[in-house]
RODO-2510 file (C-alpha; in nm, 4 decimals, decimal comma):
residues 78
     n   res          X          Y          Z
     1     m   -12,5675   -22,3010   -18,8151
     2     l   -12,7106   -21,9904   -18,9851
     3     g   -13,0054   -21,9876   -18,7445
     4     k   -12,7676   -21,9952   -18,4477
     5     v   -12,5695   -21,6995   -18,5856
     6     i   -12,8881   -21,4993   -18,6450
     7     n   -13,0069   -21,5692   -18,2894
     8     q   -12,6730   -21,4644   -18,1443
     9     l   -12,6798   -21,1390   -18,3386
    10     a   -13,0342   -21,0596   -18,2299
    11     m   -12,9671   -21,1124   -17,8589
    12     p   -12,7959   -20,7766   -17,7904
    13     l   -13,0837   -20,5955   -17,9591
    14     t   -13,3383   -20,7960   -17,7610
    15     f   -13,1578   -20,7213   -17,4349
    16     e   -13,1345   -20,3518   -17,5203
    17     e   -13,5099   -20,3314   -17,5876
    18     f   -13,5813   -20,5122   -17,2606
    19     k   -13,3463   -20,2767   -17,0738
    20     r   -13,5186   -19,9683   -17,2214
    21     a   -13,8587   -20,1007   -17,1136
    22     l   -13,7397   -20,1677   -16,7590
    23     v   -13,5554   -19,8384   -16,7210
    24     s   -13,8536   -19,6358   -16,8435
    25     q   -14,0769   -19,8145   -16,5932
    26     t   -13,8428   -19,7465   -16,3035
    27     d   -13,7884   -19,3767   -16,3788
    28     l   -14,0478   -19,2165   -16,1538
    29     r   -14,0217   -18,8856   -16,3408
    30     l   -14,2103   -19,0599   -16,6227
    31     e   -14,4797   -19,1656   -16,3774
    32     a   -14,5062   -18,8041   -16,2572
    33     r   -14,5483   -18,6804   -16,6158
    34     n   -14,8151   -18,9441   -16,6773
    35     l   -15,0059   -18,8315   -16,3673
    36     m   -14,9971   -18,4731   -16,4924
    37     v   -15,1321   -18,5844   -16,8315
    38     f   -15,4099   -18,7866   -16,6655
    39     n   -15,5055   -18,4878   -16,4503
    40     k   -15,5153   -18,2625   -16,7558
    41     n   -15,7119   -18,5104   -16,9685
    42     f   -15,9724   -18,5689   -16,6964
    43     s   -15,9892   -18,2117   -16,5633
    44     k   -16,3471   -18,1678   -16,6884
    45     h   -16,4664   -18,4726   -16,4938
    46     q   -16,5210   -18,3701   -16,1320
    47     n   -16,5531   -18,7297   -16,0094
    48     v   -16,2243   -18,8520   -16,1587
    49     l   -15,9114   -18,7712   -15,9611
    50     f   -15,5493   -18,8741   -15,9844
    51     p   -15,2720   -18,7994   -15,7367
    52     v   -15,0696   -18,4881   -15,8130
    53     p   -14,6896   -18,5071   -15,8022
    54     v   -14,5313   -18,2774   -15,5423
    55     e   -14,2732   -18,1097   -15,7691
    56     p   -13,9786   -18,0569   -15,5356
    57     f   -13,9934   -18,4300   -15,4533
    58     v   -13,9897   -18,5850   -15,8017
    59     a   -13,6738   -18,7596   -15,9196
    60     s   -13,5854   -19,0707   -16,1137
    61     s   -13,5912   -19,2776   -15,7936
    62     v   -13,8390   -19,0773   -15,5793
    63     l   -14,1990   -18,9723   -15,6360
    64     v   -14,4021   -18,7947   -15,3694
    65     e   -14,7639   -18,7377   -15,4659
    66     t   -15,0843   -18,6201   -15,3019
    67     w   -15,3265   -18,8642   -15,1409
    68     e   -15,6656   -18,8883   -15,3061
    69     d   -15,9534   -19,0638   -15,1311
    70     g   -16,1698   -19,2643   -15,3622
    71     i   -16,3253   -19,5895   -15,4667
    72     q   -16,1158   -19,8546   -15,6383
    73     m   -16,1988   -19,9366   -16,0003
    74     t   -16,2324   -20,3042   -15,9054
    75     d   -16,5359   -20,2145   -15,6946
    76     f   -16,7116   -20,0940   -16,0108
    77     l   -16,6236   -20,4106   -16,2019
    78     k   -16,7910   -20,6467   -15,9519
***
């Protein structure tokens, strides 16, 4: 009985954590910020490029970014 009560009390917390994880992954503004960080962190490496967010077109549900030609990482792992 005690175990059942503990599980029932933990469920709202578990759902809230799951919700936060999903919401943060679907907010494309976070993805835009991550791309900016990647570009900054790799700015000294001429052969490493990431798309750049196009600022007027970044919102929680929309992300427009530049197109970067390149080679997929999976090609290096073969």
